[in-house]
VOGU-3710 file (C-alpha; in Angstrom, 3 decimals, decimal comma):
1> mttcpncgrp> -33,148/11,923/-22,760  -30,004/13,758/-23,679  -27,426/11,112/-22,556  -27,014/6,915/-23,348  -28,124/4,999/-20,238  -25,862/2,360/-21,442  -22,436/4,370/-21,867  -23,167/7,883/-21,367  -22,280/9,489/-24,458  -25,060/12,549/-25,977
11> vndadkvcpe> -27,659/11,172/-27,859  -30,427/13,124/-29,684  -34,596/12,701/-28,983  -34,505/11,601/-33,206  -31,413/8,707/-32,560  -33,051/5,268/-31,926  -30,217/3,877/-30,923  -26,766/4,815/-29,441  -24,293/5,720/-32,220  -21,449/4,634/-29,883
21> chfnlqkyrd> -22,729/1,417/-28,186  -25,397/0,836/-30,181  -27,706/0,601/-27,063  -31,962/0,313/-28,364  -32,678/3,704/-27,491  -36,111/3,936/-28,881  -36,574/0,407/-26,888  -35,468/1,953/-23,278  -38,033/4,713/-24,151  -40,547/2,872/-24,816
31> aflteqphen> -40,173/0,989/-21,502  -39,034/3,393/-18,896  -39,981/7,035/-20,644  -42,630/7,043/-22,742  -46,124/7,398/-21,321  -47,586/6,560/-24,855  -45,626/3,224/-25,541  -46,421/1,328/-28,798  -49,314/-0,392/-28,842  -49,967/-4,009/-28,774
41> sgetkderta> -52,774/-5,319/-30,611  -53,743/-8,077/-28,050  -53,628/-5,783/-25,046  -56,609/-3,755/-23,811  -56,852/-0,205/-22,941  -56,753/-1,002/-19,016  -53,424/-3,167/-19,675  -51,796/-0,564/-21,312  -52,829/2,108/-18,597  -51,548/-0,329/-15,758
51> kiasredycq> -48,310/-0,506/-17,512  -47,645/3,018/-17,656  -48,250/3,387/-14,331  -45,789/0,689/-13,579  -43,187/2,305/-15,810  -43,672/5,405/-13,948  -43,607/3,974/-10,745  -40,447/2,220/-11,686  -38,625/5,325/-12,568  -39,582/6,876/-9,383
61> efypkkqnlv> -37,546/4,012/-7,639  -34,347/5,961/-8,591  -34,608/9,545/-7,451  -34,963/10,655/-4,405  -38,095/12,255/-2,251  -36,108/15,670/-2,566  -33,167/16,283/-4,504  -30,080/17,322/-1,764  -27,818/19,439/-3,842  -24,457/18,985/-1,637
71> iqkmlqwihv> -25,157/14,619/-2,419  -25,637/15,858/-6,223  -22,553/17,872/-6,665  -20,076/15,452/-5,024  -21,767/12,454/-7,488  -21,192/15,248/-10,015  -17,719/15,634/-8,715  -16,809/11,974/-8,865  -17,487/11,657/-11,729  -16,012/14,410/-13,426
81> nsmivfllgi> -12,791/13,925/-11,622  -12,530/10,262/-12,280  -9,148/9,892/-12,643  -8,271/11,850/-9,431  -11,009/9,214/-7,536  -9,638/6,086/-9,673  -5,793/7,009/-8,133  -6,631/7,843/-4,581  -8,890/4,289/-4,324  -5,362/2,566/-5,583
91> alliimsfsr> -3,858/4,472/-2,811  -6,310/3,616/-0,237  -5,864/-0,405/-1,252  -1,951/0,233/-0,654  -2,666/2,218/2,780  -5,114/-0,422/3,848  -2,758/-3,552/2,920  -0,890/-1,867/6,190  -3,186/-0,710/8,293  -6,773/-0,971/8,371
101> sigwicffal> -7,801/1,515/10,584  -5,432/4,478/8,884  -7,033/3,400/5,796  -10,792/3,663/6,889  -8,974/7,480/8,448  -7,444/8,545/5,486  -10,889/7,284/3,722  -13,254/9,713/6,489  -10,930/12,505/5,644  -11,565/12,449/1,925
111> ivwlyavcvr> -15,311/12,060/2,263  -15,359/15,124/4,353  -13,139/17,181/2,291  -15,093/16,158/-0,790  -18,503/17,434/1,175  -16,754/21,065/2,581  -15,468/21,630/-1,432  -18,819/20,887/-2,421  -20,561/23,064/0,140  -18,705/25,842/-0,798
121> takidrytvd> -18,404/25,914/-4,773  -21,221/26,636/-6,680  -20,079/24,695/-9,771  -18,308/21,507/-10,510  -15,883/21,505/-13,192  -12,603/19,329/-13,696  -9,199/19,763/-12,295  -6,323/20,774/-14,146  -4,542/18,235/-12,143  -7,009/15,135/-13,618
131> erltekvnqv> -6,990/16,454/-16,780  -3,051/16,190/-16,708  -3,244/12,650/-14,556  -5,443/11,303/-17,467  -2,973/12,934/-19,990  -0,050/11,030/-18,398  -2,310/7,527/-17,733  -2,978/7,511/-21,241  0,604/8,422/-22,849  2,329/5,971/-20,117
141> gsdlfnnvad> -0,086/3,166/-21,146  0,011/3,895/-24,911  3,835/3,725/-24,962  3,559/0,634/-22,728  1,040/-1,575/-25,099  2,470/0,334/-28,556  6,290/-0,298/-27,497  4,628/-4,391/-26,772  3,276/-4,417/-30,052  5,991/-3,011/-31,897
151> skqkvkakkr> 8,548/-5,954/-30,491  5,685/-8,287/-31,832  5,726/-6,774/-35,000  9,823/-7,104/-35,140  9,992/-10,239/-34,286  7,222/-11,398/-36,995  9,218/-9,470/-39,155  12,307/-10,811/-38,886  10,864/-14,459/-38,735  8,737/-13,182/-42,155
161> stdrkqggde> 12,527/-11,875/-44,024  14,149/-15,547/-42,411  11,138/-17,194/-43,750  11,607/-15,282/-47,249  15,280/-16,081/-47,629  14,000/-19,723/-47,498  11,747/-19,336/-49,558  8,665/-19,422/-47,669  7,163/-16,177/-49,144  3,771/-18,137/-49,066
171> laatpvkkhf> 3,943/-18,546/-45,133  4,893/-15,255/-44,606  2,293/-13,312/-46,375  -0,257/-15,056/-43,681  -1,662/-12,216/-41,999  -0,540/-12,751/-38,289  -3,024/-12,594/-35,544  -2,323/-9,698/-32,399  -4,406/-10,777/-29,789  -3,295/-12,625/-26,987
181> nypqllvill> -3,575/-16,670/-26,513  -5,333/-18,139/-23,695  -2,534/-19,225/-21,875  -0,924/-15,533/-21,678  -3,826/-13,932/-20,068  -3,796/-16,840/-17,589  -0,210/-16,089/-16,699  -1,172/-12,031/-16,563  -3,955/-13,350/-14,431  -2,488/-15,412/-12,213
191> avinlivlft> 0,538/-12,854/-11,720  -2,024/-9,907/-10,835  -3,426/-12,660/-8,070  -0,140/-13,080/-6,406  0,080/-9,145/-6,204  -3,522/-8,767/-4,779  -2,882/-11,851/-2,261  0,454/-9,988/-0,970  -1,563/-6,882/-0,503  -5,169/-8,105/0,419
201> gsgasvsdft> -6,083/-9,469/4,158  -7,182/-13,230/4,541  -6,908/-16,198/7,508  -7,829/-15,850/10,854  -7,892/-12,568/12,580  -4,861/-11,450/15,027  -4,511/-9,333/17,357  -1,452/-6,998/16,986  -0,470/-3,849/19,109  -2,121/-1,602/16,707
211> ysgkmsitrv> -4,411/-2,901/14,730  -6,850/-6,438/15,423  -8,022/-8,217/12,165  -6,978/-9,789/9,312  -3,279/-9,351/8,191  -1,929/-9,253/4,803  1,356/-10,702/4,253  2,595/-7,298/3,386  1,346/-5,969/6,492  3,156/-8,845/8,634
221> afglagrlfa> 6,135/-8,542/6,250  6,526/-5,267/7,703  5,687/-5,946/10,960  7,962/-8,346/10,950  10,732/-6,160/9,259  10,345/-3,613/12,241  10,563/-6,069/15,182  14,095/-7,355/14,264  15,297/-3,513/13,062  14,682/-2,658/16,839
231> ssttlisgiv> 17,744/-4,668/17,661  21,183/-4,544/16,672  21,593/-8,468/16,695  18,704/-8,837/14,415  19,428/-6,441/12,080  20,545/-8,544/9,241  17,632/-11,010/9,514  15,226/-7,786/9,082  17,181/-6,715/5,766  16,303/-10,203/4,292
241> vcvlwllivl> 12,949/-10,041/5,532  12,620/-6,793/3,186  14,478/-8,363/0,601  12,604/-11,364/0,595  9,739/-9,344/0,392  10,614/-7,206/-2,371  11,651/-10,455/-4,348  8,084/-11,940/-4,039  6,495/-8,679/-5,415  8,814/-7,870/-7,947
251> fpifiiyhtl> 8,668/-11,246/-9,722  5,353/-11,450/-10,673  5,276/-7,649/-12,280  8,388/-8,523/-14,317  6,489/-11,698/-15,276  3,595/-9,733/-16,857  6,024/-7,379/-18,730  8,123/-10,028/-20,270  4,366/-12,147/-21,007  3,119/-8,806/-22,483
261> kdtvksrria> 6,569/-8,349/-24,318  5,650/-11,680/-26,186  9,421/-12,590/-27,888  10,836/-15,780/-27,372  13,512/-14,593/-25,428  10,636/-12,507/-22,816  8,552/-15,847/-22,934  11,599/-17,643/-22,016  12,767/-15,233/-19,168  8,834/-15,520/-17,861
271> falslieslf> 9,132/-19,246/-17,606  12,217/-19,077/-15,695  11,157/-16,167/-13,302  7,738/-18,200/-12,473  9,528/-21,122/-11,861  12,453/-19,260/-9,604  9,673/-18,113/-7,790  7,947/-21,505/-7,266  10,841/-23,159/-6,223  11,441/-19,990/-3,786
281> liyliylmsn> 8,289/-20,257/-1,766  8,598/-24,151/-1,647  11,772/-23,975/-0,040  11,401/-20,752/1,691  8,191/-23,012/3,474  10,250/-26,021/3,955  13,118/-24,413/5,638  10,194/-22,727/7,955  8,258/-25,687/8,466  11,736/-27,889/9,302
291> sqlsgtgllk> 12,381/-27,461/13,243  15,926/-28,153/13,093  17,061/-25,996/10,009  14,829/-23,073/10,968  16,103/-23,321/14,194  19,298/-22,134/13,130  21,029/-18,915/11,389  19,540/-15,972/10,181  15,446/-17,588/9,933  16,168/-18,433/13,663
301> nittelliya> 15,145/-15,157/14,613  12,820/-14,351/11,320  10,873/-17,950/12,076  10,216/-17,143/15,820  8,484/-14,221/14,968  6,273/-15,437/11,978  4,948/-17,855/14,087  2,814/-15,381/15,673  0,537/-14,877/12,587  1,214/-18,076/11,116
311> vsvgtstyfl> -2,561/-18,523/11,442  -3,371/-15,759/9,917  -0,993/-15,751/7,321  -1,068/-19,505/6,489  -4,169/-19,393/3,815  -2,516/-16,808/1,963  0,969/-18,225/1,588  -0,385/-21,544/0,577  -2,657/-20,027/-2,244  0,297/-17,821/-3,226
321> ilssimmtil> 2,318/-21,024/-3,626  -0,551/-23,164/-5,728  -1,083/-20,149/-7,793  2,930/-19,777/-8,714  2,740/-23,425/-9,393  -0,256/-22,916/-12,285  1,544/-19,913/-13,336  4,976/-21,858/-13,980  2,652/-24,631/-15,721  0,880/-22,055/-18,007
331> sgynllrkkq> 4,227/-20,492/-18,604  6,107/-23,422/-19,544  3,184/-24,503/-21,783  3,088/-21,376/-23,970  6,903/-21,371/-24,495  6,418/-24,734/-25,743  3,166/-24,121/-28,251  5,238/-20,879/-29,276  8,430/-22,733/-29,927  6,136/-26,044/-31,840
341> peq> 5,713/-23,181/-35,338  8,827/-21,684/-35,116  11,015/-25,181/-35,748
//
């Protein structure tokens, strides 16, 4: 065994535990790999023989009868170029939110391309673009979280300086924990759920001109905008739909950013954005459900087209509103909870 079965890091035969994740390598060898495990005084020879046979059978379950070299290369390519696979997976999710058929076509096209590459390639190496993408993602992610941490430290340093001027040296010397509290994590989770609901299909299946299946809010919004853009009389209504969709997408992103920033000002902004989003969604649904208001102005054209998809996106819409309201409550709680120690 040359690699740890838990984390995949290189190990030696002399290692009893993994130096990286502290996985019990000796116990794993005795259980699955070693044909002569540690003897137990309470076991007979026949019982030990039967246990060894069962271990060998268990190990053989994870190996094919005959290894296919192309499949082995494909799996190795996916393992070696993991960043490319990760970003392609995100791209496929975005494409499938608009058209599931096009997403499946792209997926199978990528599988055929990978098969062709592995057939022609004798040795699988890591692509340079994968290394550059990994470095770029590492740079952007590190800079983002470091900026958030630096902002928190500046706020804490400013607070300690103020407390020190006021004679609060003992309070200023208290170490500050750097981890996020549960309300912050829940706000971020709900904001991510909002984004997922926008791009994933739910509810009943609806037949469309090019698609039959569950519709996402994003697909419905762009399909509706496309229909409205087709006529000059409904052009403004199409622009309104695009603007509304953009606001609903940007609100959770800005809420996540300001929640991670974790300053007094950013917590107020996160709460204000969450409150605006909740009121905006509730007011929008109220206008759509009111026959008198929805039958006039710009909403007349939007409501007429939206009724086609009402059953499909109804579940997603109500779930989005519920998630937004919960996010507003947690953002307010986080704001009040943080303000109490500063008084």
